[in-house]
OpenMM code with the backbone's topology and positions (N, CA, C; nanometers):
from openmm import Vec3, app, unit

residues = "LYS LEU GLY CYS PHE LEU SER GLY ASP GLY CYS TYR GLY TYR PRO THR GLU VAL PRO TRP ALA MET SER PHE PRO ASN GLY LEU VAL PRO THR LEU THR PRO VAL HIS PRO THR PRO LEU TYR GLU MET VAL THR SER GLY SER VAL ALA ALA VAL LEU TRP TRP ARG ARG GLU ARG ASP ALA PRO THR TRP THR GLN THR SER ASP MET LEU MET LEU LEU GLY LEU THR ARG PHE PHE ILE GLU ASP PHE ARG THR TYR GLU PRO VAL GLU GLY PHE SER ILE THR GLN TYR GLN ILE VAL ALA VAL GLY LEU VAL LEU ALA GLY ALA VAL ILE HIS TRP THR LEU ALA GLN PRO LYS ALA THR PRO VAL GLU ALA SER LYS LYS ASP ASP".split()
positions = [
    Vec3(9.6221, 9.7856, 9.9890),
    Vec3(9.4779, 9.8477, 10.0697),
    Vec3(9.4685, 9.7963, 10.1605),
    Vec3(9.5005, 9.6413, 10.1412),
    Vec3(9.4586, 9.5347, 10.3067),
    Vec3(9.4845, 9.6428, 10.3927),
    Vec3(9.6935, 9.6804, 10.4097),
    Vec3(9.7117, 9.7254, 10.5170),
    Vec3(9.6370, 9.8378, 10.5664),
    Vec3(9.6439, 9.9362, 10.4518),
    Vec3(9.5092, 10.0312, 10.4918),
    Vec3(9.4498, 9.9869, 10.5761),
    Vec3(9.3302, 9.9623, 10.5360),
    Vec3(9.2211, 9.8923, 10.5699),
    Vec3(9.1987, 9.8477, 10.7340),
    Vec3(9.3227, 9.7104, 10.7564),
    Vec3(9.3869, 9.6209, 10.9207),
    Vec3(9.3719, 9.7776, 10.9544),
    Vec3(9.5262, 9.8290, 10.9379),
    Vec3(9.5493, 9.9088, 11.0579),
    Vec3(9.4687, 10.0844, 11.0715),
    Vec3(9.3671, 10.0849, 10.9589),
    Vec3(9.2396, 10.1526, 11.0253),
    Vec3(9.3492, 10.3038, 11.0066),
    Vec3(9.4064, 10.3336, 10.8892),
    Vec3(9.5639, 10.4631, 10.8969),
    Vec3(9.4610, 10.5846, 10.8399),
    Vec3(9.3312, 10.5568, 10.8171),
    Vec3(9.2588, 10.6964, 10.8679),
    Vec3(9.2199, 10.6979, 10.6732),
    Vec3(9.1994, 10.6195, 10.5776),
    Vec3(9.2297, 10.6698, 10.4241),
    Vec3(9.1052, 10.6201, 10.3912),
    Vec3(8.9664, 10.5626, 10.5104),
    Vec3(8.8586, 10.5538, 10.5081),
    Vec3(8.7665, 10.7123, 10.4738),
    Vec3(8.6603, 10.6480, 10.4225),
    Vec3(8.5360, 10.8066, 10.3900),
    Vec3(8.4928, 10.8183, 10.4608),
    Vec3(8.3829, 10.9029, 10.4376),
    Vec3(8.3070, 11.0295, 10.4900),
    Vec3(8.1713, 10.9216, 10.5923),
    Vec3(8.1181, 10.9109, 10.6835),
    Vec3(8.0461, 10.8719, 10.7570),
    Vec3(7.9323, 10.8371, 10.6483),
    Vec3(7.8475, 10.7288, 10.6957),
    Vec3(7.7790, 10.7093, 10.6320),
    Vec3(7.6841, 10.5796, 10.6943),
    Vec3(7.5081, 10.5456, 10.6392),
    Vec3(7.4800, 10.4184, 10.7216),
    Vec3(7.4507, 10.3292, 10.6497),
    Vec3(7.5008, 10.3046, 10.5658),
    Vec3(7.4991, 10.2236, 10.4554),
    Vec3(7.5328, 10.0588, 10.5304),
    Vec3(7.4903, 9.9613, 10.4916),
    Vec3(7.4607, 9.8749, 10.5485),
    Vec3(7.6306, 9.8310, 10.6092),
    Vec3(7.7363, 9.8382, 10.5079),
    Vec3(7.8864, 9.7632, 10.5094),
    Vec3(7.9485, 9.8757, 10.5982),
    Vec3(7.8854, 9.9978, 10.6475),
    Vec3(7.9960, 10.0822, 10.7065),
    Vec3(8.0239, 10.0299, 10.7567),
    Vec3(8.1872, 10.0605, 10.8324),
    Vec3(8.2899, 10.0405, 10.9029),
    Vec3(8.3038, 10.1537, 11.0235),
    Vec3(8.3871, 10.0854, 11.1881),
    Vec3(8.4280, 10.2187, 11.2327),
    Vec3(8.5311, 10.1514, 11.2570),
    Vec3(8.6509, 10.2063, 11.2728),
    Vec3(8.7629, 10.1392, 11.3457),
    Vec3(8.7696, 10.2227, 11.4626),
    Vec3(8.7764, 10.1799, 11.6102),
    Vec3(8.7441, 10.2288, 11.7323),
    Vec3(8.9791, 10.2177, 11.7523),
    Vec3(9.0453, 10.0919, 11.6950),
    Vec3(9.1082, 10.0753, 11.7094),
    Vec3(9.2183, 10.0826, 11.6368),
    Vec3(9.2187, 10.1829, 11.5088),
    Vec3(9.2939, 10.2666, 11.4207),
    Vec3(9.4183, 10.3322, 11.4534),
    Vec3(9.4909, 10.3611, 11.3663),
    Vec3(9.5879, 10.4575, 11.3819),
    Vec3(9.5189, 10.5698, 11.3773),
    Vec3(9.4602, 10.6314, 11.2850),
    Vec3(9.3454, 10.7465, 11.3080),
    Vec3(9.2056, 10.6588, 11.3291),
    Vec3(9.1562, 10.6723, 11.4562),
    Vec3(9.0721, 10.6042, 11.5032),
    Vec3(8.8984, 10.7040, 11.5128),
    Vec3(8.8069, 10.5775, 11.4629),
    Vec3(8.6651, 10.6725, 11.4771),
    Vec3(8.5856, 10.5621, 11.4978),
    Vec3(8.5009, 10.6246, 11.5614),
    Vec3(8.4018, 10.5512, 11.6386),
    Vec3(8.2069, 10.5967, 11.5653),
    Vec3(8.2605, 10.6692, 11.4359),
    Vec3(8.1451, 10.6547, 11.3324),
    Vec3(8.1520, 10.5501, 11.2469),
    Vec3(8.0577, 10.4679, 11.1777),
    Vec3(8.0209, 10.4256, 11.0590),
    Vec3(8.0922, 10.5363, 10.9416),
    Vec3(8.1847, 10.4402, 10.8977),
    Vec3(8.2534, 10.5337, 10.7890),
    Vec3(8.2781, 10.4465, 10.6556),
    Vec3(8.2714, 10.5119, 10.4931),
    Vec3(8.2649, 10.3979, 10.4143),
    Vec3(8.4394, 10.3283, 10.4178),
    Vec3(8.3927, 10.1971, 10.4043),
    Vec3(8.5277, 10.1197, 10.3744),
    Vec3(8.6262, 10.1442, 10.2311),
    Vec3(8.6902, 10.2330, 10.2132),
    Vec3(8.7251, 10.2758, 10.1071),
    Vec3(8.8379, 10.1603, 10.0337),
    Vec3(8.8986, 10.1515, 10.1174),
    Vec3(9.0365, 10.0544, 10.1266),
    Vec3(8.9471, 9.9144, 10.0700),
    Vec3(8.8636, 9.8573, 10.0999),
    Vec3(8.8009, 9.7755, 10.0550),
    Vec3(8.7311, 9.7629, 9.8947),
    Vec3(8.6854, 9.9006, 9.8774),
    Vec3(8.6081, 9.9555, 9.7661),
    Vec3(8.7628, 9.9513, 9.7127),
    Vec3(8.8392, 10.0377, 9.6892),
    Vec3(8.9786, 10.0100, 9.6199),
    Vec3(9.0216, 9.8488, 9.5983),
    Vec3(9.0161, 9.7536, 9.7127),
    Vec3(9.0846, 9.6376, 9.6664),
    Vec3(8.9488, 9.5839, 9.5594),
    Vec3(8.8802, 9.5671, 9.5889),
    Vec3(8.6884, 9.5229, 9.4722),
    Vec3(8.7848, 9.5647, 9.3728),
    Vec3(8.7900, 9.6914, 9.3217),
    Vec3(8.8142, 9.7426, 9.1886),
    Vec3(8.9121, 9.7247, 9.1663),
    Vec3(9.0276, 9.7107, 9.2256),
    Vec3(9.1889, 9.6850, 9.1417),
    Vec3(9.1602, 9.5408, 9.1421),
    Vec3(9.1203, 9.4681, 9.2352),
    Vec3(9.1006, 9.3070, 9.1787),
    Vec3(8.9862, 9.3043, 9.0328),
    Vec3(8.8880, 9.3769, 8.9852),
    Vec3(8.7944, 9.3808, 8.9250),
    Vec3(8.8957, 9.3764, 8.7984),
    Vec3(8.9512, 9.5573, 8.7832),
    Vec3(9.0358, 9.5528, 8.6433),
    Vec3(9.1739, 9.4358, 8.6247),
    Vec3(9.2605, 9.3748, 8.7059),
    Vec3(9.2852, 9.2886, 8.7161),
    Vec3(9.2471, 9.1708, 8.6407),
    Vec3(9.1428, 9.1399, 8.7057),
    Vec3(9.0917, 8.9992, 8.6129),
    Vec3(9.0205, 9.0588, 8.4674),
    Vec3(8.9668, 9.1872, 8.4199),
    Vec3(8.9234, 9.1779, 8.3064),
    Vec3(9.0677, 9.1681, 8.2628),
    Vec3(9.1917, 9.2596, 8.2675),
    Vec3(9.3191, 9.2688, 8.1924),
    Vec3(9.3736, 9.1122, 8.1805),
    Vec3(9.3272, 9.0310, 8.3071),
    Vec3(9.4071, 8.8438, 8.2723),
    Vec3(9.3385, 8.8139, 8.1709),
    Vec3(9.1704, 8.8654, 8.1938),
    Vec3(9.0990, 8.7466, 8.1277),
    Vec3(9.0965, 8.8136, 7.8978),
    Vec3(9.1277, 8.9645, 7.9149),
    Vec3(9.1944, 8.9984, 7.7996),
    Vec3(9.3035, 8.9084, 7.7281),
    Vec3(9.4577, 8.8637, 7.8120),
    Vec3(9.5761, 8.9143, 7.8015),
    Vec3(9.5709, 8.8303, 7.6747),
    Vec3(9.4664, 8.7259, 7.6353),
    Vec3(9.4746, 8.6582, 7.4558),
    Vec3(9.4778, 8.6913, 7.3734),
    Vec3(9.3766, 8.8098, 7.3617),
    Vec3(9.3689, 8.8794, 7.2704),
    Vec3(9.4544, 8.9318, 7.1570),
    Vec3(9.4590, 8.9601, 7.0969),
    Vec3(9.4845, 9.0038, 6.9017),
    Vec3(9.4975, 9.1796, 6.9745),
    Vec3(9.6291, 9.1908, 7.0526),
    Vec3(9.6659, 9.3817, 7.0269),
    Vec3(9.7368, 9.3755, 7.0816),
    Vec3(9.7435, 9.5125, 7.0727),
    Vec3(9.8808, 9.5571, 6.9851),
    Vec3(9.9403, 9.5746, 7.1556),
    Vec3(10.1094, 9.5361, 7.1698),
    Vec3(10.1863, 9.5866, 7.2675),
    Vec3(10.1330, 9.7262, 7.3117),
    Vec3(10.1327, 9.7300, 7.4513),
    Vec3(10.1205, 9.8099, 7.5455),
    Vec3(9.9335, 9.9173, 7.5200),
    Vec3(9.8501, 9.7746, 7.4568),
    Vec3(9.7476, 9.8017, 7.4679),
    Vec3(9.6857, 9.7628, 7.6345),
    Vec3(9.7331, 9.6734, 7.6886),
    Vec3(9.6989, 9.6428, 7.7774),
    Vec3(9.6841, 9.7846, 7.9243),
    Vec3(9.8656, 9.8098, 7.8722),
    Vec3(9.8864, 9.9320, 7.9802),
    Vec3(9.8455, 10.0289, 7.9724),
    Vec3(9.8095, 10.1043, 7.8485),
    Vec3(9.6901, 10.1462, 7.8639),
    Vec3(9.6009, 10.1291, 7.9220),
    Vec3(9.5167, 10.0295, 7.8610),
    Vec3(9.3927, 10.0578, 7.9472),
    Vec3(9.3754, 10.0152, 8.1047),
    Vec3(9.5520, 9.9562, 8.1178),
    Vec3(9.5389, 9.9451, 8.3242),
    Vec3(9.5039, 10.0660, 8.3659),
    Vec3(9.5887, 10.1663, 8.2762),
    Vec3(9.5848, 10.3422, 8.3422),
    Vec3(9.4700, 10.3659, 8.3227),
    Vec3(9.4119, 10.3449, 8.2519),
    Vec3(9.2239, 10.4255, 8.2530),
    Vec3(9.1687, 10.3797, 8.2855),
    Vec3(9.1213, 10.2666, 8.3267),
    Vec3(9.0677, 10.2004, 8.4273),
    Vec3(9.1056, 10.1922, 8.5881),
    Vec3(9.2126, 10.2163, 8.5845),
    Vec3(9.2132, 10.2517, 8.7437),
    Vec3(9.1992, 10.3524, 8.7796),
    Vec3(9.2744, 10.4604, 8.7190),
    Vec3(9.1920, 10.6228, 8.7339),
    Vec3(9.1089, 10.6058, 8.7104),
    Vec3(9.0434, 10.5809, 8.5884),
    Vec3(8.8667, 10.6267, 8.6550),
    Vec3(8.7919, 10.5485, 8.7488),
    Vec3(8.8652, 10.4320, 8.8562),
    Vec3(8.7985, 10.3760, 8.9519),
    Vec3(8.8443, 10.4661, 9.0767),
    Vec3(9.0077, 10.4840, 9.0789),
    Vec3(9.0120, 10.6423, 9.1429),
    Vec3(8.9298, 10.6968, 9.2118),
    Vec3(8.9041, 10.8186, 9.0817),
    Vec3(8.8484, 10.9213, 9.0351),
    Vec3(8.7047, 10.9062, 9.1851),
    Vec3(8.6215, 10.7738, 9.1224),
    Vec3(8.5075, 10.7710, 9.1899),
    Vec3(8.5134, 10.6892, 9.2782),
    Vec3(8.6626, 10.6435, 9.3377),
    Vec3(8.6406, 10.6219, 9.5094),
    Vec3(8.6522, 10.7404, 9.6207),
    Vec3(8.7988, 10.8053, 9.5104),
    Vec3(8.7518, 10.9283, 9.6000),
    Vec3(8.6444, 11.0434, 9.6527),
    Vec3(8.5425, 10.9741, 9.5297),
    Vec3(8.4255, 11.1133, 9.6332),
    Vec3(8.3459, 10.9988, 9.7441),
    Vec3(8.4059, 10.9092, 9.7831),
    Vec3(8.3847, 10.8616, 9.9688),
    Vec3(8.4921, 10.9252, 10.0100),
    Vec3(8.5832, 10.9420, 9.9958),
    Vec3(8.6695, 10.9903, 10.0991),
    Vec3(8.6746, 11.1393, 10.1443),
    Vec3(8.7382, 11.1991, 10.2473),
    Vec3(8.6788, 11.3627, 10.3077),
    Vec3(8.8011, 11.4225, 10.2739),
    Vec3(8.8901, 11.4339, 10.1785),
    Vec3(8.9548, 11.5163, 10.1466),
    Vec3(8.9480, 11.6088, 10.0653),
    Vec3(9.0048, 11.7382, 10.1364),
    Vec3(8.9539, 11.8760, 10.0779),
    Vec3(8.9949, 11.8261, 9.9252),
    Vec3(8.9406, 11.9709, 9.8362),
    Vec3(8.9782, 12.0128, 9.7561),
    Vec3(9.0573, 12.0614, 9.7073),
    Vec3(9.1227, 12.0500, 9.5752),
    Vec3(9.2614, 12.1521, 9.5814),
    Vec3(9.2001, 12.2493, 9.5359),
    Vec3(9.2920, 12.4273, 9.5823),
    Vec3(9.2105, 12.4903, 9.5445),
    Vec3(9.2545, 12.5719, 9.4515),
    Vec3(9.0950, 12.5991, 9.3855),
    Vec3(9.1023, 12.6454, 9.2959),
    Vec3(9.0042, 12.5837, 9.1702),
    Vec3(8.9992, 12.4257, 9.2518),
    Vec3(8.9607, 12.2521, 9.2070),
    Vec3(8.8612, 12.2293, 9.2580),
    Vec3(8.7930, 12.1836, 9.1876),
    Vec3(8.6847, 12.1380, 9.2761),
    Vec3(8.6606, 11.9627, 9.2787),
    Vec3(8.8204, 11.9259, 9.2531),
    Vec3(8.7878, 11.8327, 9.2532),
    Vec3(8.9800, 11.7243, 9.3558),
    Vec3(8.9992, 11.6368, 9.4438),
    Vec3(9.0960, 11.6034, 9.5402),
    Vec3(9.2034, 11.5982, 9.4360),
    Vec3(9.3905, 11.6302, 9.4752),
    Vec3(9.4721, 11.5695, 9.4291),
    Vec3(9.4978, 11.4597, 9.4185),
    Vec3(9.4242, 11.4050, 9.4014),
    Vec3(9.4254, 11.2132, 9.3816),
    Vec3(9.3352, 11.2003, 9.3086),
    Vec3(9.2162, 11.3184, 9.2852),
    Vec3(9.1644, 11.3257, 9.1596),
    Vec3(9.2226, 11.3654, 9.0231),
    Vec3(9.3684, 11.4537, 9.0916),
    Vec3(9.3698, 11.4932, 8.9870),
    Vec3(9.5124, 11.3941, 8.9138),
    Vec3(9.5106, 11.3220, 9.0173),
    Vec3(9.6587, 11.2164, 8.9724),
    Vec3(9.5648, 11.1255, 8.8690),
    Vec3(9.4584, 11.0514, 8.9271),
    Vec3(9.3460, 10.9913, 8.8362),
    Vec3(9.3040, 11.0171, 8.6914),
    Vec3(9.2766, 11.1738, 8.6819),
    Vec3(9.2628, 11.2627, 8.5754),
    Vec3(9.3862, 11.1754, 8.5209),
    Vec3(9.5056, 11.2424, 8.5326),
    Vec3(9.6373, 11.1856, 8.4431),
    Vec3(9.6606, 11.1030, 8.3937),
    Vec3(9.6098, 10.9603, 8.5278),
    Vec3(9.6347, 10.8543, 8.4491),
    Vec3(9.5528, 10.8019, 8.3453),
    Vec3(9.4380, 10.8094, 8.3254),
    Vec3(9.3441, 10.8498, 8.2136),
    Vec3(9.3826, 10.9486, 8.0881),
    Vec3(9.4625, 10.9909, 8.1175),
    Vec3(9.4960, 11.0936, 7.9853),
    Vec3(9.5842, 11.0420, 7.9504),
    Vec3(9.7029, 10.9833, 8.0286),
    Vec3(9.7909, 10.8962, 7.9929),
    Vec3(9.7540, 10.7303, 7.8858),
    Vec3(9.7020, 10.7203, 7.9699),
    Vec3(9.6256, 10.5549, 7.8958),
    Vec3(9.5754, 10.6190, 7.7414),
    Vec3(9.4701, 10.7321, 7.7741),
    Vec3(9.3967, 10.7545, 7.6365),
    Vec3(9.5083, 10.8317, 7.5392),
    Vec3(9.6553, 10.9099, 7.5594),
    Vec3(9.7594, 10.9140, 7.4612),
    Vec3(9.7998, 10.7797, 7.4420),
    Vec3(9.8000, 10.7124, 7.4799),
    Vec3(9.8904, 10.5683, 7.4289),
    Vec3(9.7847, 10.4626, 7.3430),
    Vec3(9.6738, 10.5219, 7.4158),
    Vec3(9.5686, 10.4409, 7.2925),
    Vec3(9.5697, 10.4946, 7.1899),
    Vec3(9.5634, 10.6289, 7.1443),
    Vec3(9.5748, 10.7425, 7.0322),
    Vec3(9.6698, 10.7010, 6.9314),
    Vec3(9.7582, 10.6614, 7.0049),
    Vec3(9.9063, 10.6823, 6.9799),
    Vec3(9.9183, 10.4982, 6.8415),
    Vec3(9.8893, 10.4265, 6.9448),
    Vec3(9.8273, 10.3398, 6.9139),
    Vec3(9.7702, 10.2933, 6.7455),
    Vec3(9.6645, 10.3902, 6.7748),
    Vec3(9.5616, 10.3707, 6.6630),
    Vec3(9.5340, 10.4312, 6.5518),
    Vec3(9.7067, 10.4963, 6.5144),
    Vec3(9.7492, 10.6242, 6.4617),
    Vec3(9.7944, 10.4818, 6.3223),
    Vec3(9.8095, 10.5456, 6.2335),
    Vec3(9.8792, 10.4602, 6.1098),
    Vec3(9.9797, 10.4523, 6.1093),
    Vec3(10.0478, 10.3325, 6.0582),
    Vec3(10.1865, 10.3087, 6.0705),
    Vec3(10.2266, 10.3977, 5.9483),
    Vec3(10.2843, 10.4108, 5.9302),
    Vec3(10.4187, 10.4843, 5.8532),
    Vec3(10.4613, 10.4122, 5.7668),
    Vec3(10.4625, 10.3895, 5.6330),
    Vec3(10.5366, 10.3300, 5.5190),
    Vec3(10.7138, 10.3529, 5.5277),
    Vec3(10.7780, 10.2847, 5.5264),
    Vec3(10.9370, 10.3353, 5.5096),
    Vec3(10.9528, 10.3989, 5.3604),
    Vec3(11.0583, 10.4818, 5.3841),
    Vec3(11.0299, 10.5587, 5.2661),
    Vec3(11.0969, 10.4445, 5.1726),
    Vec3(11.2043, 10.3234, 5.1647),
    Vec3(11.2408, 10.2366, 5.0917),
    Vec3(11.2035, 10.1138, 5.0710),
    Vec3(11.0765, 10.0476, 5.1173),
    Vec3(10.9089, 10.0009, 5.1211),
    Vec3(10.8745, 10.0621, 5.0403),
    Vec3(10.8237, 10.1468, 4.9985),
    Vec3(10.7968, 10.2535, 4.9010),
    Vec3(10.8364, 10.1500, 4.8053),
    Vec3(10.9883, 10.2119, 4.7985),
    Vec3(11.0657, 10.2539, 4.6242),
    Vec3(10.9967, 10.1449, 4.5569),
    Vec3(11.0631, 10.0586, 4.6172),
    Vec3(11.0383, 9.8919, 4.6219),
    Vec3(10.9259, 9.8093, 4.5940),
    Vec3(10.8165, 9.9077, 4.5638),
    Vec3(10.6440, 9.8526, 4.5059),
    Vec3(10.6722, 9.9237, 4.4041),
    Vec3(10.7177, 10.0085, 4.3497),
    Vec3(10.6848, 10.1221, 4.2364),
    Vec3(10.7738, 10.0430, 4.0837),
] * unit.nanometer
topology = app.Topology()
chain = topology.addChain("A")
for resn in residues:
    res = topology.addResidue(resn, chain)
    for name in ("N", "CA", "C"):
        topology.addAtom(name, app.Element.getBySymbol(name[0]), res)
């Protein structure tokens, strides 16, 4: 996202008057109008997700928990950042293509979480030994 921000490639948000709005007069897709710097929003949220996951790394958690949490957190942050962008919604939906991908990430993470939460099956041979 740093490259997107520095090159002004057009993935920034819609026009705004917030104090941190930026214009990209020399960008690949130039704009003189102040816009939301969504690549910076993504850098901050992705860094925050990485910090949370790093902080939790030592916790006793099942394998794949960090992966499922990452998918869900990145999906959620991407879904909301897309609200600041000017991409057109997918026909028949009120959300953009990137938001659909973000929903897929959240669902994938939720499925992994759900799978990890299921009770483990006891092997038949182990239960016979207990009798």
